[in-house]
N, C-alpha and C positions, 0 to 999 in steps of 0.2 A: 575791361576784358581785353586780354592780349591775344592778337591773332594776326595772320598775314594779311596785310592790306595790299592786294596786288591788282586792284582795278579790273577784276574779272578776267585775269589772264590764266590760261591753262599752261602749266609748265611741263615740259618733256625733255628728255635727254637722249642724244644719240652718241654712239661711239663710232668714230671713223677709223677704219682699219687701213693701215698703210697709207698709200696715196690713192687707193682705189675709191670708187664711189659707193661701194656697198657699206651699209651701216646697220646697226642693230639697236632697237629701242630698249631703254632701261626700264626696270620696274623698281618701285620702292620696296625696301626691305632691309634686313640687317647686313651691315658691311662685314666683309671677311675679317678674321682675326689677323693681326700683324705678328710677326715673329717676336720672341722675347728679347731680342737684341738687334742692334743695327750693324750691319756689315760695313766696314770702311774699305772703300776701293779707291786706289790711286792709279790713274792712267797717265803715262808719260805723254806729253804733248807732241803732236805730229806723228805718233806711231800708227802703224796699220796693223790692226788686230785680225786674228782669224775670225771668220764668220761664225755665228752661232750664239747660243745662250749657255750659261754656266749652271751646272747641277751640283749641289752640295747636300750633305746630310749632317747638319749641325747637331752636335750632341755634347754632353759632358761626361766625364768619367763616372761621376755619380749624377744621375739625371734628376736634378732638383727642380728644373724649370721645364715648362712645356716647350716641345720642339717637334720638328718633323721635316720631311724632305722639302727642298726649296729650289726654285728656279730663279736666277737673277740675270740681269743684263750686264753689259760691260761696265756700266757705271755703278753696279751693285744694287740697282733698284729691283725690288721684288716683283716677279712676273706671276709666280704661283707659289702658294704655301699651303701645306697640308698638315695642320697640327695634330699630333697624336696624343693619346691620354697621358696623364701624369705618370712618370716613371717608365714610359715606353719610348724608345729611340729608334731611329732609322739608320740604315747603313747601305753603302754601295748603290746609291741612287744614280740612275743613268738612263739613256735612251737605248733600247734594243729593238730587234725585229721579231715579231711573232705572227705567224700565219701570213707573212708577206707585208705586214703593216707595222709602222713605227709605234712603239709602245714605251711607256715609262715602267721601270722595274725598280724594286728596292726590297730590302729585308727590313722587318720591324719586329721588335720584341724587347726583352730585357737582357742586360749584361751585368757583369759582376756577380754571377751566381755563385754563392759560397760553396756549393757542393763540389765545384771543380777546383777548389783550393784557393788559398790566400794569394798566390802569385799568378793567378789566371783571371785577372779582372776583365779581360777583353773577350772572354768566351760568351757567346750569345745563345739565347733560347727563344725561338720565335717562328716566323713564317715568312714566305716570300710572296710578293704581290706583283701582279701585272695589271696595268691600267691603260686604257686606250686614249686616243687624242681628244675625246670628249670628257675625259677625267672620270670615266666609269671603270670601276674595278671589274675585270673580266675573268680573272683567275687568281686563286690563292693556293700556294703549295704548302701543305702541311704533312706531317708524318704522325703515325699513331703507335710507333714502337718504342717511344722514349728517346730516340735520337732525333731531336728537333733541328730544323734548319738553323744554321749559325750565321752570325753577322758578317763573316769574312768573304763569302763568295756566293754569287747567284748569277750564272751565265746561261743564256738561252742559246740553243743550237739551231741551225737552219731547218732541222727536221722535227721541230716541236718538242725537243727534250730540254731539261734543265740540269745544269751542273751545279751541285749544291754541296757546301761544306757542313760538317757536323762534328760533334764531340760525344764520346761515350766513356763512362767510367768502367774500367775493367779491373776487378779484384783478383787476387790469387796469382800475381805475376812475380816471378823470381827476379829480384833486383840486386842480388848479391854481386853481380858483375860490375855494378856501378856504386857499390858501397851501401846498398840498401838491404831491406829484409828479404827473406826467402818467400814471404807471402805478402807482397806489397800491392798497392793499387796505383794504376796509371790512368791518365787521361788519354784515351786513344783518339787520333784524328781519323775522321771518316769522310770519304768523298763518294757522292752518290750521283748517278744519272737517273732522272725521274721523268716519266712521261707526263707532260703537263696536263693533258686531258683526263687521263685515267688515274694519275697519282701512283702508278705502278713503279716500283724501284727496279731499274734495269741493271744497274751496276752498284755494288756495295763494297767499296775498297777500304781496307783497313791498313793504316800505317803500321800497326803492331804486328800484323801478319806478314809484312813485306820488308820492313826496315829494322836492322838491329838497334836495340836501345843504346848500345855502346857508342853509336855514331853521334849521339846528341851532344851539343855544346852547352845546353842549359844545365847548370849545376843541379843535381837531384836534391829535392827538398822532401824529407820524409816526415814521419810522425802523423799529425792529423791531416796533412795536406797531400792529396793525390799528386802524382808527378806528371806534368805535361811535357813529355819528352820530345814531341814532334812539332806540334802547333802548326797545323795547316792554315794558310792565309790566302791562297790563290789557286784557282783551277781554271784552265782555259784549253782550247783545242790547238794543236800544233798544225802546221801546214800539211803534214802527211796523215792527219786523222787521229793521232794519238792524243793523250791528255798531258798537259804540263802542270804538275802539282808542286807548289812551293811549300817548303818546310822552313819556318823561321828559326826553329831551334836546332835544325841540322845544318843550317847555312847552305842548303842544297835545293836544287830543282830536279824533279824526277819525271822522266818521260815514260808514261804508262800506257800499255796496250789496253784499250777500253773493253775489248772482248774477253781477255784472259785475266786482266789485272796485274800482269807481270811487268816489272820494271825493265824498260828497253835500254835506258841509259841514265846516268846520274851526272849532273852538272854542278860541281862544287861539293863542299862537304868533305868528310873523311874518306869517302870511297868514290871519288870523282873519276869518271871515264875521260875527263878532259883535263889538260894542263892549262895553267893560267899565265898569261903574259904579265909583266909588271903593271900593277895598278888595276888589274882586271878582277881580282878576287873580291867577293862581297860577303857580308855578314849581317844576320838578323833582318834579312831583306823582306820586301813586300812587292806585290803587284807585277810579277814578271809576265810579259806578253811577247809573242812573236810579232814583229813588225815587218818581217820579210822572211824569205825562205831560210836564211841563215843568220838572222839578226833578232836579238831580244832586247827589249827595254825593261828596266826594273828600277824600283826605289831601293837604294842601298842604305839602310839605316845606320849600320856600323855601330849601333848601340842597342842593347837589350836590357830593359828594366826588369829586374834589379841587378843584372849581371855585369854591367859596365860596358865600356866601349872598346872597339878595336882601333879604328881610325878616330880622330877627334872631331869629325864632321860627318854629316849625312850628305847624300848626293843622288842625283838622277843619273843612271848609267844606260848606255847603249852598247851592247856587246856583240861582236861578230864570232860565230861558231864555225870554225873551219871543219867541214865534214871529212876532209882527207887526213889532215894532221891531228885532228881532235885537240885543237888549241883554242883558247878564248882570249880575245883582245878587245881593247876599248876603242870604239869608234866615235863616241861622244860622251862628255861628262858635264854636268851642271852641279856645282857645289852649292851647299847651303850658304845663304848670306852670313857673313861673319858676325853680324850683330844679333843673330838668333841663337838660342840654346839648341843643342843637338836634338834631333827627332828620335826619341826613345821608342816610339810605337807609331804604327800606321804610316801612311804615305802612299803616293801614287804618281805615275808618270803616264802622260798621254802625248803621243806624237801627232802634231797637227800639220796642216799643209804649209808649204812655203818655208820649210825649215823651222817652223815654230814648235814650241812644246809647252804643255801645261803641267806644272809640277805642284802637287799637293804636299805640304810639309807636315802633314799628319797632326800629331799631338801638339805641335807648336801653335797650331791655329791659324796658319797663313797658307796662301797658295799664290802662284805667280805664273804669268804667261811670258815666255822668253822668245827672243828671235834666234836666228841661226847662229849669231855670234855669242849667244848666252847672256845678252843684256835683257833686263826686265822691261817688258812693255806695259804691264799692269800688274798690280799686286793687291790681293784681298786679305784683310785681317779681321779675324773674329775676336770679340772682346774677352778680357779676362773675367773670371767669375769666382774668385776666392780659392779656397783650398778644400780638400776632403781627405778623409783618413781611410786607407785600405784595411781589409780584415787583418793583415799582418802587422798593423800598427804604423805603416809608413804614411806620412803626410805628404801629399802631392798636390800640384795645381789642379783646380777643377775648371779650367778655362774652357771656353767653347772651342771645338775642333771638328774637323770633318775627315772621316776615314779615307775617302777618296774624293776627287773632284774631276768632273768631266766638262768638256765643251762640245756641244752638239747642235746641229740644226734641228729645230723642233717647231712644229706648227700645232698649236692647241686651240680648239674651238669648244669652249665649255657648253654643256647641254643647258645649263641654267642661263637665264638672261642676265645682262649687266645689272648691277644694283645701284640705286640712287638714294641718297639720304639728304634731306633738306632741313635746315634749322634756321629760324628767324635770327637775323643779326643786323642791328642798326636799321638802316634804310633799305634793307634787301634781305638776301639769304646767304647762308654758308652752304654750299653744295659740295657733297662728297660723292664721288663716283668710283665704282670698282667693277672689274670683270676678272675674277680670280682664274688665271690661266690663259686668258685671251692674249694671243701673241700678235705682234705686228701692229699694235694700236698706236696710231699717230697722235690722235687728239680726241677730246670730248667736246661735243657741241650741244649747247642748251638752246632749246626752241621754246618759243612762247607765242601765245595768241588767245583770242577770245573763244575759239573752238578748236578741238583736236584736229579737225580737218583743215585748219588754216593756220599753221604754225610757221613762224619765221625765226631765224637764228638771232639770239641776243647775246651769246657769249661762246667763244671758242677757246679751249684751254689745252695745251699740249699735255700728253700723258706723262705723269711724273712717278709712276710706280704702282704698286698694288692698289693703293687708294690715292686718288687725286682730289684735292680740296681747293675750292676757289670761291670767290664771291660773285654774286649776281645782284645788281641793283633792282629796286622796284621799277617796273615799267611805268611810264607816264600815262595817266588815264586818258582814254580817247574822248573826243568831243561827245560821242553818244553816251558814254558812261558818265561824263560830267553832267550831261543834260538829264540823265535818269536821276542822279542824286539831287539836282536842283529841282526837278519836278516833284520829287517826294518831299523835299523841304517846303516847297510852296503848298503842297497838299496838306501838310501838317499845320502850316500857318492858317490855312483856310478852315480847317476843321476845329482847331483848338484856340485860334486867335494868335495874334503876334506874340512871340516869346521875346522878352526883353533881351537885347544883345549887350546891355551894360550889366555890370555887377549888380546883384550877386549871381545871376544865372546867365549861362551861355548855351547856345544850341550847337551841337556837332553832328553832322550827317556824313556817313561814309559808306562806300560799297566794299564788301569783303568777298574773298573767294578762298575757300578752304579745300586743299587738295588731298589726294590719297595719302594716308599716313599722318595727316594733321590731327593733333589731339590737344585738348585743354583739360588738365586735371581739375578737380573741384576747387573753386575759388570764388571770392566776391570781387566786385569791381573796386576800382581805386576809391579812396575816401572822399575825393572831391566830386564824384559822380552821384547825382541825386536820383535819377530815374533813367532806365534804359529801355528802349523799344527796338524790336527787330521785326522786319518783314522779310519773309522768305521769297526769293526770286526764282522764277522758273529755271530749272537746271536740266541735267541729263537724267539718268536712271535714278529713281528714288531708292532709298535704302535706310534701314534703321540706324546705321552709323551716322546719318546726317542729322538725327534728332538732337535737340538740346536737352541735356539730362539735368534734372534737379536733384540735389543731394541734401542730406542732413548728417551731421556728425554722429558717430556712434557714442562718443563721449563729449557732450556739450560743454561740460565744465572744463575739460582739458583744452578744448578749442578756445574758450574765453581766456584761459590762462595764457595760451600761446599768443593771444592778441596784445598782451601786455608788452611783448617785445617787438611785435610787428603788426601793423594794422590790417594787412591783407597779404595773402600768399597763395601760390598754387600748392595744393596739399595731396597727400597720398590717397588714392581712391579706396584702398583697403581699410582706411579709417572712417569711411562714410558708407551710408546706405542710400540706394536710389529710392526717391519718394514719388517721382513723376517724370514724364517725358513730354516735351513739346514736339509732337510729330512733325516732320518736315513735309509741308504741303505748300506748293507755290501760292503766293499772295496771302498766306496766313501771317497775321501780325500778333505779337504778344509783348507785354511790358512787365517790368518788375521794379520795385523800389530797392535801392541799395541799402542792405542792413548787414550786420555781422553774420546773419544766418542765411542770406540769399546766395547760397552756394550753387553753382551751376558749372557745366562743362560740356565737352563734346568729344566724340571720336574714341579711338582712332577712325578716321574716315577710310572706308574700304576702297580697294582698287576698282570695285564694280560701280562705285557711285560718284567718284570725283568728277567735277568739282561741286562744292556747295556754295551757292551765291546767296547773300543776304545783305540788306541795307540796315544800318544801325542809326538810331537817333538817340543821342544822349543829352540830357540836361545836366549841365555841370556847373558847380560853383566855381567862381573865378579863381579862387585860391585853394580852399580846403574845405572839407566837410565841417560845418560849425560844431563846436563843442556843446 
């Protein structure tokens, strides 16, 4: 019988947070799932990075693999991971403020919806999620009028409102001015302001109602495909309380009055209220934000799939808007690394402290933190994942990518306790520990002792990511425990006479301790064991999970056939029926002969009853069970 021989030691695990003395005890249970891929992070030696954790929303163009919002540290190690159902992806994952408290927010849903046309694979249909620092979802923003929240934007305002992007199919539009039919269908871009608590729509802004379709730079595609003439991909507040709306297909930013919906000014595009200095014009852009009263940062794609490129590279741009002369000039630029393909979709720019910046290179699947001089301090790369075919027949890479990337300070304290998983390995255990979302963890500490009230540290391991795995050796039995085993051995000799220590039989006496979560599936003992006896030792709270369970196979002939290949093995409980139980009572002793039918097992031992102490006496043949 295989089990943990730990000489009566209770095993516990604590997580030490930061360098403080506070710690939280772990519970046995299922470890969290790991992401479907491993992020590669390269940090330049000697660099000083901006403080905080990195927030990414890994997804594929065609969501073939499980994914979800993810928090990683500067080395790319996973701090928190929230896997979503198959086919569902996340977008725009970041830290925001809601009701005065920091929260996690993201969009989740499906993309590539064919109703919006073959050339609109990025349009999403889903919902927006708000989660608190205990990782409890506290609000979900949905709509019931058919215009669902889209993946491009979800911004919270200080007064409890949400700025949300959406898309709407509008038939019966006269498209003759752009070479289309008189009765065509367009994909209208919608911007909404929604009260988070009530779900009431306070602003419902339509691009079709305010912007001429002739301003679009996206070549119209008619026939079976609706025309996405505007393509909203960003909404944020301006310093003076208006809204800044970005249209990828117009190559323009629109400052909109949130009370009336009227366009106050247009930056870029065919009807710009501003003139552009050399190098300041942008095209197919993403993620514009005011970073000062007169300064905007944005990701300038310069390429729009499938429309081709303007400049041969993408870049992060910081632009100064002169309120007097109405001119736009470049204050800073970070060009895409020359060894990358151009970013045809997505992308983000975040201005960090000390002149640093975080740039997400969108569909390319990389992001990087830069210093003031534009040098890379660290770079993250998501792996490739084959190719996929769009509804229009185009074959494109299906690599992992992140719509935006953010770096923020975040303190998460999960409501659930840390999780501990223990497996027997050699002369000890393989211990895996996790606390999904716990931030500032410095190290894991394993404690052991004969009682839960008297534990001492036996292993300390630095935190290595979402799951930290390390080995712990079997503790050395104490003098008291060795004396207990020896006393039992002498008692057996006195009752049944001296057992020969020479071949063919040998006596083996051991003390066992089975902890919470320990289990043994139906099995027989090894072939060289002749008879086994157990005596239960007084323990803590008794529980049915401590009983030794006796089994018989549902198909005896199948079991006998399996023994032709292997003489004994731990088998599936579903292939057996329980025929009896040896109830755990202190000082109870029982014995059984080893046969091919002496199937027994235990567990899993419940958290309420650990540990289970027992002494085993085995009479063993010196070599093997005789034929």
